C-alpha positions as CSV (number, residue, x, y, z in Angstrom):
1,M,30.5,14.6,-12.9
2,T,28.0,11.7,-13.6
3,T,27.3,9.4,-16.6
4,T,24.5,11.8,-17.3
5,E,25.8,14.8,-17.2
6,I,28.9,13.6,-19.8
7,A,25.9,12.9,-22.1
8,R,23.7,15.8,-21.5
9,A,26.7,17.5,-22.4
10,L,27.6,16.5,-25.8
11,D,24.6,15.3,-26.5
12,G,24.2,17.2,-29.8
13,I,27.7,17.7,-30.9
14,E,28.4,17.9,-34.9
15,Y,31.2,14.8,-36.0
16,D,33.9,16.9,-36.8
17,A,34.0,19.3,-33.6
18,S,36.3,18.5,-30.3
19,M,35.5,17.3,-27.4
20,K,38.8,18.1,-25.6
21,D,37.5,19.7,-22.2
22,V,34.1,17.3,-22.4
23,A,36.8,14.9,-21.8
24,A,39.7,15.6,-19.8
25,L,36.3,16.4,-16.7
26,A,35.0,12.6,-18.0
27,K,38.3,11.7,-17.1
28,E,39.0,13.4,-14.0
29,S,35.9,11.6,-13.1
30,G,36.2,8.3,-14.1
31,I,34.6,8.4,-17.6
32,V,34.3,6.5,-19.9
33,I,33.2,8.2,-23.5
34,C,32.6,5.8,-26.4
35,Y,32.1,6.5,-30.4
36,G,32.1,5.8,-33.8
37,A,34.2,7.7,-36.2
38,S,34.2,7.9,-39.8
39,D,33.2,4.2,-41.1
40,D,35.9,1.8,-38.7
41,L,37.1,3.0,-35.8
42,V,35.6,3.3,-32.8
43,E,37.8,6.1,-30.6
44,F,37.6,5.7,-27.0
45,E,37.9,9.0,-24.6
46,G,38.0,10.3,-20.9
47,A,39.1,7.4,-18.7
48,I,40.0,5.5,-21.3
49,H,42.0,7.3,-24.4
50,D,42.6,4.3,-27.7
51,E,41.3,3.7,-30.6
52,T,40.2,-0.2,-32.5
53,G,38.8,-1.0,-36.2
54,G,35.3,-1.4,-36.0
55,P,32.0,-2.4,-36.4
56,G,32.3,-5.5,-34.0
57,D,33.4,-6.8,-30.0
58,V,35.7,-4.6,-27.8
59,H,36.6,-6.5,-24.8
60,L,37.9,-4.3,-22.4
61,T,40.4,-4.4,-19.1
62,D,39.9,-2.2,-15.9
63,S,43.7,-0.5,-17.5
64,G,41.9,-0.5,-21.2
65,L,41.0,-2.3,-24.2
66,L,41.8,-6.2,-24.0
67,Q,45.7,-6.6,-25.9
68,R,45.3,-10.0,-28.2
69,R,48.9,-11.5,-26.6
70,C,48.0,-14.1,-29.2
71,D,47.9,-14.3,-33.0
72,D,45.6,-17.4,-33.2
73,D,41.9,-17.3,-33.5
74,S,41.2,-20.2,-31.8
75,C,44.4,-19.9,-28.9
76,P,41.7,-21.4,-25.4
77,H,43.3,-19.1,-23.6
78,E,43.1,-15.5,-25.7
79,L,39.6,-17.5,-26.0
80,E,39.0,-17.9,-21.8
81,I,39.7,-14.1,-21.5
82,R,37.4,-12.7,-24.3
83,K,34.7,-14.9,-23.3
84,R,34.9,-13.7,-19.5
85,S,35.3,-9.6,-20.8
86,P,33.1,-7.4,-20.1
87,R,32.4,-6.1,-23.9
88,I,30.3,-3.3,-25.9
89,C,29.4,-4.2,-29.5
90,A,30.1,-1.4,-32.4
91,V,27.0,-2.1,-34.7
92,R,27.9,-0.6,-37.8
93,G,24.7,1.6,-39.2
94,A,22.0,0.6,-41.5
95,K,21.6,3.0,-44.6
96,D,18.0,4.9,-43.0
97,G,19.3,4.9,-39.5
98,P,23.0,6.5,-37.5
99,C,26.0,5.2,-39.1
100,W,27.6,4.4,-35.5
101,T,25.6,2.4,-32.8
102,F,26.6,0.7,-29.6
103,Q,25.1,-2.2,-27.5
104,T,26.7,-3.2,-24.3
105,T,25.6,-4.4,-20.4
106,I,27.6,-2.6,-18.7
107,P,25.1,0.6,-17.5
108,H,25.8,3.8,-20.1
109,E,23.7,6.7,-21.3
110,K,23.5,8.0,-24.9
111,F,24.5,10.7,-26.5
112,K,23.5,12.0,-30.0
113,I,26.8,12.9,-33.0
114,L,25.7,15.2,-35.8
115,E,26.8,15.3,-38.6
116,D,25.4,18.4,-41.7
117,G,22.1,18.3,-38.6
118,E,21.5,14.6,-39.4
119,V,22.1,12.0,-36.8
120,F,25.6,10.6,-37.8
121,G,26.4,7.9,-34.8
122,V,24.9,7.2,-30.7
123,G,27.8,6.9,-28.9
124,I,27.9,5.6,-25.1
125,V,29.3,7.3,-21.5
126,F,29.7,4.9,-18.5
127,R,31.2,4.6,-15.6
128,L,34.7,2.9,-15.9
129,A,34.2,1.4,-12.2
130,D,30.6,0.8,-13.7
131,I,32.4,-3.1,-15.6
132,P,33.0,-5.7,-13.4
133,L,37.4,-5.7,-14.0
134,G,38.2,-7.8,-11.4
135,R,37.5,-11.3,-13.3
136,V,40.0,-10.4,-15.8
137,V,43.1,-11.1,-16.1
138,P,44.9,-10.7,-19.2
């Protein structure tokens, strides 16, 4: 499947609905589904199956989310890895807009998640192979 097909299959999904079947297809195709849940979670399904707190930047590697190896926020090694790693910015929405949106330079498609017929969030779908991972060594 393509990112467009996955995004179309998810567009308009209800917040509490299962995306298990679509996530399985995404995984087989090397595609990642990224969306916001609750008021502080960023979820990844498909080729990456993980979650992290949000809002904020989520850094990626070829094996999933970049895991911190240093507790010191000013660690030069950690800062260099984060600077070079591909990222997605999870944005917690404004009062009149969706609760979650995502910004990234990774080629992606968007889909809407609904809650009670209203747009709860706008998720993204991207191919793991489209992430420039070769230069990141955690």
